[in-house]
C-alpha positions as CSV (number, residue, x, y, z in Angstrom):
1,X,81.1,108.8,110.5
2,X,82.1,105.3,111.4
3,X,84.7,102.6,110.4
4,X,83.3,99.5,108.9
5,X,84.8,96.2,107.5
6,X,83.4,95.6,104.0
7,X,82.0,92.1,103.6
8,X,82.5,89.9,100.5
9,X,80.4,90.9,97.5
10,X,79.9,93.5,94.8
11,X,80.1,96.5,97.2
12,X,83.5,95.4,98.5
13,X,84.8,94.7,95.0
14,X,83.6,98.2,93.9
15,X,85.4,99.8,96.8
16,X,88.5,97.8,96.1
17,X,88.5,99.0,92.5
18,X,88.1,102.5,93.7
19,X,91.0,102.1,96.2
20,X,93.3,100.5,93.6
21,X,92.6,103.4,91.2
22,X,93.1,106.0,93.9
23,X,96.4,104.6,94.9
24,X,97.9,103.5,91.6
25,X,96.2,106.0,89.3
26,X,94.0,105.4,86.3
27,X,96.8,105.8,83.9
28,X,99.2,103.3,85.5
29,X,98.7,100.6,82.9
30,X,97.7,97.3,84.3
31,X,99.0,98.0,87.8
32,X,95.6,98.9,89.4
33,X,93.9,95.9,87.7
34,X,96.7,93.5,88.9
35,X,96.3,94.8,92.5
36,X,92.5,94.5,92.2
37,X,92.6,91.0,90.7
38,X,95.3,89.6,93.0
39,X,93.7,90.9,96.1
40,X,90.3,89.5,95.1
41,X,91.4,86.1,94.0
42,X,94.4,85.4,96.2
43,X,94.3,87.5,99.4
44,X,90.5,87.7,99.9
45,X,90.0,84.1,98.8
46,X,92.4,82.9,101.4
47,X,91.1,85.3,104.1
48,X,94.5,87.0,104.2
49,X,93.1,90.6,103.7
50,X,90.3,92.8,104.9
51,X,89.0,96.0,103.3
52,X,88.0,98.8,105.8
53,X,86.1,102.0,105.1
54,X,85.4,105.3,106.9
55,X,81.8,106.0,105.8
56,X,79.6,109.0,106.3
57,X,76.1,109.0,107.7
58,X,74.8,107.8,104.3
59,X,77.3,104.9,104.2
60,X,79.3,106.5,101.4
61,X,83.0,105.8,101.8
62,X,85.3,108.7,102.6
63,X,88.5,106.7,102.9
64,X,89.5,103.1,102.3
65,X,92.3,100.9,103.7
66,X,93.4,97.4,102.8
67,X,94.9,95.4,105.6
68,X,96.9,92.2,104.8
69,X,97.9,89.6,107.4
70,X,101.6,88.8,108.1
71,X,103.1,85.3,107.7
72,X,102.7,84.6,111.4
73,X,99.1,85.6,111.4
74,X,99.6,87.9,114.3
75,X,99.8,91.3,112.7
76,X,98.4,93.2,109.7
77,X,100.0,95.5,107.2
78,X,98.4,98.6,105.8
79,X,98.9,97.6,102.2
80,X,96.8,100.4,100.5
81,X,94.9,103.4,101.7
82,X,93.4,106.5,100.3
83,X,91.0,109.3,100.9
84,X,88.3,109.5,98.2
85,X,88.0,113.2,98.3
86,X,90.3,116.2,98.4
87,X,91.0,116.2,102.1
88,X,93.4,113.7,103.7
89,X,91.6,113.9,107.0
90,X,89.3,110.9,106.4
91,X,92.4,108.8,105.6
92,X,94.0,110.0,108.8
93,X,90.9,109.2,110.8
94,X,90.6,105.7,109.3
95,X,94.3,104.8,109.9
96,X,94.1,106.2,113.4
97,X,91.1,104.1,114.2
98,X,92.8,101.0,112.7
99,X,96.0,101.7,114.6
100,X,94.0,101.8,117.9
101,X,92.2,98.6,117.3
102,X,94.4,96.4,115.1
103,X,97.9,94.9,115.3
104,X,99.0,97.3,112.5
105,X,102.2,97.6,110.7
106,X,102.9,100.5,108.2
107,X,105.7,101.3,105.9
108,X,106.2,105.0,105.1
109,X,105.8,106.0,101.4
110,X,105.9,109.3,99.6
111,X,102.1,109.7,100.2
112,X,102.2,108.3,103.8
113,X,105.4,109.8,105.3
114,X,106.5,109.1,108.8
115,X,105.1,112.4,110.1
116,X,101.6,111.7,108.7
117,X,101.7,108.2,110.2
118,X,102.8,109.5,113.6
119,X,99.8,111.8,113.4
120,X,97.7,108.6,112.9
121,X,98.9,107.1,116.2
122,X,101.8,105.0,114.9
123,X,104.4,105.6,117.6
124,X,106.6,102.6,117.6
125,X,109.3,102.4,114.9
126,X,111.8,99.8,113.9
127,X,113.6,98.4,110.9
128,X,112.7,95.4,108.8
129,X,115.2,92.9,107.2
130,X,115.9,95.3,104.4
131,X,116.7,98.2,106.8
132,X,113.5,100.1,105.9
133,X,111.6,102.0,108.6
134,X,108.5,100.2,109.8
135,X,105.8,101.7,112.1
136,X,103.9,99.5,114.5
137,X,100.7,100.2,116.5
138,X,100.7,99.5,120.2
139,X,98.7,96.3,119.5
140,X,101.3,94.9,117.1
141,X,103.0,91.9,118.7
142,X,106.6,92.6,117.5
143,X,108.9,94.1,120.0
144,X,110.7,97.3,119.2
145,X,114.0,95.5,119.0
146,X,112.5,92.5,117.1
147,X,111.7,92.3,113.4
148,X,108.0,92.0,112.5
149,X,107.0,89.0,110.3
150,X,106.8,89.5,106.6
151,X,103.4,90.4,105.0
152,X,101.6,87.9,102.9
153,X,101.6,88.9,99.2
154,X,100.8,87.6,95.7
155,X,103.1,87.6,92.7
156,X,102.1,90.4,90.3
157,X,103.9,88.5,87.5
158,X,101.7,85.4,88.1
159,X,98.6,87.6,87.8
160,X,99.9,89.1,84.6
161,X,100.6,85.6,83.1
162,X,97.1,84.5,83.9
163,X,95.8,87.6,82.2
164,X,97.9,86.8,79.1
165,X,96.9,83.1,79.0
166,X,93.3,83.3,80.0
167,X,91.5,86.0,77.9
168,X,88.1,85.3,79.5
169,X,89.6,85.8,83.0
170,X,91.3,89.0,81.9
171,X,88.0,90.4,80.3
172,X,86.0,89.4,83.4
173,X,88.5,91.1,85.7
174,X,88.6,94.2,83.5
175,X,84.8,94.4,83.5
176,X,84.5,94.0,87.3
177,X,87.1,96.7,87.8
178,X,85.5,99.2,85.4
179,X,82.0,98.4,86.9
180,X,83.4,99.0,90.3
181,X,84.8,102.4,89.3
182,X,81.4,103.2,87.8
183,X,79.8,102.7,91.2
184,X,82.2,105.3,92.4
185,X,81.7,106.5,96.0
186,X,78.0,106.2,96.1
187,X,76.3,104.8,99.1
188,X,76.2,101.0,99.5
189,X,73.3,99.4,97.9
190,X,71.1,97.2,100.1
């Protein structure tokens, strides 16, 4: 197994669709499609995000993680992550590897609680401007007493408005998302 950064193209888009569906669920309305489209057209287009995968010996992804730059350009936030199988161990291994090598920031969620994140090597904890707990890897430039910079983001409502006002764009995004899911977790095509 190894950790790889997914390069622009159809394979990265397919993995992003799979990640958005895994995190948000396939019955979450437009939420997975909005995350997919906003990431592709806003974050990836502006080089503000990278998609990482833990792949097996056949290059099939076992876990995926989306890292998004912060406003200062010094750190990265784990925006989305998921194992693509039953076990959470691939996700733990991927986050652990990213925490060792990237200036990583994480925010605990129901799925990624603080205990799980500590097991991934996130050992520094602080609070953000809202008072929420934030975990930092050793490589993150924020000091334990200082507040980390905000993460770059896109406006979900703007994406939804574009869907509403541009039917061709909406259909193209929906098709790309569904085709990405159809690729599933198969090995990357050459």
